[in-house]
Backbone as a ProteinNet text record, in pm:
[ID]
protein_1_A
[PRIMARY]
MDVQLKKGLLDVCVLALLARGDSYGYQLIAELSAVVEISESTLYPILKRLEAGGQVTTYTREHGGRLRRYYRITAGGKARLAQFEAEWEEMEKIHTFIAGGKK
[TERTIARY]
-5458.3	-5410.1	-5505.2	-5450.7	-5529.1	-5631.7	-5755.6	-5865.1	-5839.6	-5791.8	-5767.8	-5653.7	-5550.6	-5439.4	-5486.8	-5565.4	-5617.3	-5707.3	-5789.2	-5878.9	-5798.1	-5694.2	-5609.6	-5538.4	-5494.3	-5425.4	-5520.4	-5643.5	-5741.7	-5769.1	-5779.3	-5799.2	-5687.1	-5564.7	-5448.8	-5443.1	-5480.5	-5483.8	-5582.2	-5699	-5798.2	-5741.7	-5680.1	-5621.4	-5510.7	-5430.9	-5322.9	-5378.5	-5486.4	-5548.7	-5603.6	-5666.9	-5724.5	-5616.2	-5498.9	-5387.7	-5343.6	-5372.3	-5338.1	-5441.8	-5561.3	-5667.8	-5803.6	-5900.3	-6036.9	-6089.2	-6177.7	-6228.6	-6366.6	-6431.2	-6562.4	-6553.4	-6654.8	-6651.8	-6613.7	-6681.3	-6654.6	-6509.5	-6460.7	-6322.4	-6223.9	-6252.5	-6165.9	-6160.9	-6276.6	-6281	-6198.1	-6214.4	-6140.3	-5989.7	-5945.1	-5801.5	-5748.3	-5823.8	-5779.4	-5779.7	-5870.7	-5880.9	-5753.8	-5670.1	-5543	-5447.7	-5467.8	-5376.4	-5443.5	-5575	-5644.3	-5790.6	-5847.4	-5989.3	-6072.8	-6161.8	-6246.8	-6380.8	-6485.4	-6620.2	-6681.3	-6797.3	-6869.2	-6904.1	-6943.2	-6983.6	-6866.2	-6745.3	-6626.5	-6584.6	-6585.8	-6535.8	-6620.4	-6751.7	-6832.4	-6828.9	-6824.8	-6804.2	-6667.4	-6565.7	-6434.1	-6444.3	-6508.6	-6522.9	-6602.7	-6707.9	-6786.6	-6701.4	-6621.9	-6535.8	-6430.2	-6370.9	-6270.3	-6332	-6453.5	-6521.7	-6554.1	-6605.6	-6638.3	-6513.3	-6398.8	-6272.9	-6204.5	-6268.5	-6211.1	-6095.9	-6082.1	-5970.4	-6007.9	-6137.7	-6185.9	-6309.8	-6335.1	-6459.2	-6525.6	-6651.5	-6724	-6787	-6811.6	-6889.5	-6954.2	-7056	-7122.8	-7103.4	-7103.7	-7090.5	-7178	-7240.4	-7324.6	-7238.6	-7279.3	-7210.7	-7316.2	-7331.8	-7428.4	-7571.6	-7606.6	-7741.9	-7769.5	-7668.8	-7684.8	-7579.7	-7610.1	-7511.8	-7417.2	-7289.9	-7188.9	-7117	-7098.6	-7030	-6879.5	-6805.7	-6660	-6602.6	-6486.3	-6416.7	-6284.6	-6249.2	-6125.7	-6053.5	-5924.9	-5845.7	-5830.9	-5827.1	-5809.2	-5667.1	-5635.1	-5505.2	-5491	-5601.3	-5598.8	-5567.6	-5621.7	-5593.1	-5447.8	-5395.1	-5253.8	-5163.1	-5203.8	-5125.6	-5128.1	-5242.7	-5252.6	-5161.4	-5152.3	-5060.3	-4915.1	-4879.5	-4743.1	-4714.3	-4812.4	-4797.3	-4776.2	-4852.4	-4838	-4697.3	-4644.8	-4509.6	-4407.8	-4420.1	-4328.8	-4346.6	-4471.1	-4497.8	-4446	-4454.1	-4411.1	-4261.7	-4183.9	-4040	-4014.6	-4091.3	-4078.7	-4121.1	-4226.8	-4272.7	-4165.6	-4096.1	-3989.8	-3877.8	-3845	-3743.5	-3789.4	-3915.7	-3970.8	-3970.2	-4008.5	-4008.2	-3867.6	-3771.9	-3632.6	-3588.5	-3627	-3594	-3658.5	-3787.8	-3859.2	-3797.6	-3756.5	-3698.2	-3553.2	-3503.8	-3368	-3261.4	-3295.1	-3199	-3195.3	-3274.1	-3277.5	-3381.8	-3354.5	-3453.7	-3513.8
-4276.7	-4178.5	-4058.8	-3940.6	-3818.2	-3827.2	-3789.5	-3803.1	-3722.7	-3599.9	-3515.6	-3571.2	-3621.4	-3681.5	-3804.8	-3887.8	-4008.9	-3972.9	-3870.3	-3827.2	-3789.6	-3712.7	-3672.3	-3790.4	-3883.8	-4001.4	-4091.4	-4103.9	-4185.4	-4126.7	-3995.2	-3931.6	-3970.2	-3961.3	-3991.8	-4140.5	-4225.5	-4370.3	-4402.5	-4339.9	-4361.7	-4313.5	-4195.8	-4145.1	-4237.9	-4291.4	-4381.8	-4507.3	-4561.8	-4678.9	-4644.6	-4529.9	-4490.9	-4457.4	-4418.9	-4394.4	-4525.3	-4636.8	-4768.6	-4816.7	-4756.1	-4793.4	-4759.1	-4743.5	-4712.3	-4822.7	-4785	-4881.9	-4839.7	-4927.9	-4901.5	-4918.1	-4871.1	-4863.7	-4990.9	-5100.3	-5225.1	-5270.6	-5257.2	-5296.9	-5206.8	-5078	-4985.6	-5023.8	-5054.5	-5094	-5220.2	-5317.7	-5443.3	-5419.3	-5335.5	-5310	-5225	-5125.7	-5040.1	-5113.8	-5208.1	-5282	-5358.6	-5382.4	-5450.6	-5363.7	-5230.7	-5141.6	-5053.6	-5032	-4944.6	-4986	-4973.1	-5005.7	-4896.7	-4936.5	-4839.5	-4905.6	-4828	-4878.2	-4797.6	-4844.7	-4771.4	-4630.9	-4620.4	-4489.5	-4392.4	-4443.6	-4358.6	-4331.9	-4435.6	-4423	-4329.9	-4346.3	-4270.6	-4118.7	-4069.5	-3924.6	-3878.8	-3963.6	-3930.3	-3918.4	-4015.7	-4012.6	-3891	-3855.1	-3736.2	-3609.6	-3603.2	-3486.3	-3476.6	-3590.2	-3589.5	-3551.4	-3597.1	-3561.2	-3411.8	-3360.9	-3217.4	-3131.4	-3184.5	-3111.9	-3130.6	-3204.1	-3222.7	-3321.5	-3403.5	-3497.8	-3635.4	-3663.6	-3786.1	-3753.6	-3837.2	-3831.1	-3967.7	-3974.4	-4101.2	-4133	-4259.9	-4307.2	-4438.1	-4479.7	-4605	-4706.3	-4832.1	-4943.2	-5056.3	-5127.1	-5238.6	-5356.3	-5417.3	-5536.2	-5625.8	-5744.5	-5837.8	-5786.3	-5711.7	-5660	-5533	-5482.6	-5359.2	-5258.5	-5132.7	-5029	-5016.4	-5010.9	-4994.7	-4862.4	-4783.7	-4655	-4676.2	-4631	-4638.6	-4499.3	-4497.3	-4372.8	-4372.2	-4255.2	-4237.9	-4113.5	-4126.1	-4011.7	-3910.9	-3783.2	-3675.8	-3621	-3526.1	-3458.5	-3389.7	-3335.8	-3272	-3371.2	-3491.6	-3597.1	-3640.5	-3649.8	-3686.3	-3578.5	-3452.8	-3342.5	-3350.1	-3386.7	-3401.6	-3512.4	-3622.1	-3730.4	-3682.4	-3607.7	-3555.3	-3460	-3377.5	-3286	-3365.1	-3473	-3555.8	-3615.1	-3661.7	-3718.6	-3615.9	-3493	-3386.7	-3357	-3353	-3327.5	-3442.6	-3564	-3680.2	-3675	-3627.5	-3613.4	-3522	-3414.2	-3322.5	-3392.1	-3471.8	-3545.6	-3644.5	-3706.8	-3800.1	-3726.8	-3606.8	-3526.5	-3492.7	-3455.4	-3422.4	-3546.3	-3662.6	-3785.2	-3818.7	-3804.8	-3833.8	-3740.1	-3613.7	-3517.2	-3557.6	-3592.8	-3632.9	-3757	-3850.6	-3976.1	-3956.9	-3837.3	-3810.9	-3855.6	-3850.7	-3886.4	-4034.1	-4114.7	-4259.2	-4289.8	-4389.2	-4433.7	-4562.4
9356.1	9260.3	9261.8	9248.3	9242.5	9129.7	9158.4	9062.9	8935.6	8949.8	8832	8746.4	8812.3	8738.5	8662.8	8731.3	8667.4	8549.7	8565.2	8457.5	8333.8	8351.7	8238.9	8175.8	8259.1	8206.4	8128.4	8174.7	8102.9	7964.6	7956.6	7825.9	7730.7	7778.6	7694.5	7662.3	7755.8	7729.2	7617.1	7619.8	7514.7	7380.9	7380	7256.4	7205.4	7296.8	7256.4	7189.9	7245.4	7182.8	7045.3	7034.1	6905.6	6803.3	6849.3	6756.3	6691.1	6755.7	6700.6	6600.5	6606.7	6513.6	6570.3	6481.1	6522.1	6613.4	6704.1	6799.2	6847.1	6922.9	6980	7131.4	7200.7	7346.2	7418.3	7389.3	7461.1	7440.7	7319	7290.7	7366.4	7371.9	7445.8	7593.8	7650.9	7792	7814.1	7726.8	7741.1	7736.1	7644.3	7631.7	7746.9	7788.2	7898.2	8031.3	8047.6	8173.9	8207.3	8109.4	8134.3	8216.5	8211.8	8283.8	8388.5	8374.1	8468.2	8475.9	8594.9	8611.9	8546.9	8456	8386.8	8355	8367	8339.9	8225.7	8179.5	8074.8	8122.4	8248.7	8301.3	8311.8	8305.2	8301.7	8157.8	8074	7937.4	7851.2	7852.3	7757.5	7779.4	7902.4	7918.5	7865	7878.4	7823.1	7671.7	7608.5	7462.6	7417	7490.6	7455.9	7469	7575.4	7597.1	7486.8	7451	7345	7210.9	7187.2	7062.6	7060.9	7171.6	7180.7	7163.1	7206.4	7193.4	7059.2	6970.6	6837.4	6832.3	6936.7	6940.8	6886.8	6878	6814.6	6731.9	6633.3	6557	6567.6	6527.9	6534.5	6399.6	6381.7	6268	6310.8	6239.2	6273.2	6161.2	6202.7	6109.5	6162.6	6071.2	6112.7	6155.3	6267.1	6318.1	6382.3	6329	6385.2	6381.6	6277	6264.2	6343.2	6413	6491.7	6449.1	6472.1	6443.6	6562.4	6532.7	6636.9	6610.4	6715.7	6703	6720.6	6621.7	6625.3	6647.8	6710.3	6739.9	6665.6	6612.1	6535.2	6587.9	6607.3	6653.7	6539.6	6574.1	6476	6487.6	6402.3	6410.8	6546.6	6597.4	6729.4	6840	6827.6	6924.9	6918	6796.8	6780	6837.7	6821.8	6879.3	7031.8	7089.2	7235.7	7284	7209.7	7246.5	7243.8	7141.6	7131.9	7247.7	7283.1	7396.9	7525	7543.3	7661.9	7670.7	7558.6	7557.9	7607	7560	7603.3	7752.4	7798.1	7939.6	8026.1	7975.8	8052.9	8080.7	7985.3	8007.5	8126.8	8136.6	8250.1	8379.4	8374.4	8492.7	8539.8	8447.9	8486.3	8560.1	8515.5	8584.7	8726.2	8739.7	8871.7	8960.9	8906.6	8984.3	9031.2	8942.5	8981.1	9093.6	9086.2	9192.2	9323.2	9318.4	9440.3	9501.8	9418.8	9465.9	9509.5	9506.1	9551.3	9451.8	9324.3	9220.7	9190.6	9263	9238.9	9132.5	9053.1	8953.8	8995.4
[MASK]
+++++++++++++++++++++++++++++++++++++++++++++++++++++++++++++++++++++++++++++++++++++++++++++++++++++++

């Protein structure tokens, strides 16, 4: 898969998980690994980029005597998800055209 396309899809996948509820890095990796290969070295730059872009916020909570950083989607992140849904409809049309009208 094209690296830039995959990068954009990973951002949206992270936002989609966070739209279901707040989460932390290890849990996000575990859930995303069911559909795409992702490591900590890939996830954390995505989370930093999403935070810098105002699409997620963070907070800490104690767990097992340690502080754990949680991520929460913002209104901006929800808007990005909605934008992706609209763009995906266009991508499906393009795919159908490329496939010669076959689904």
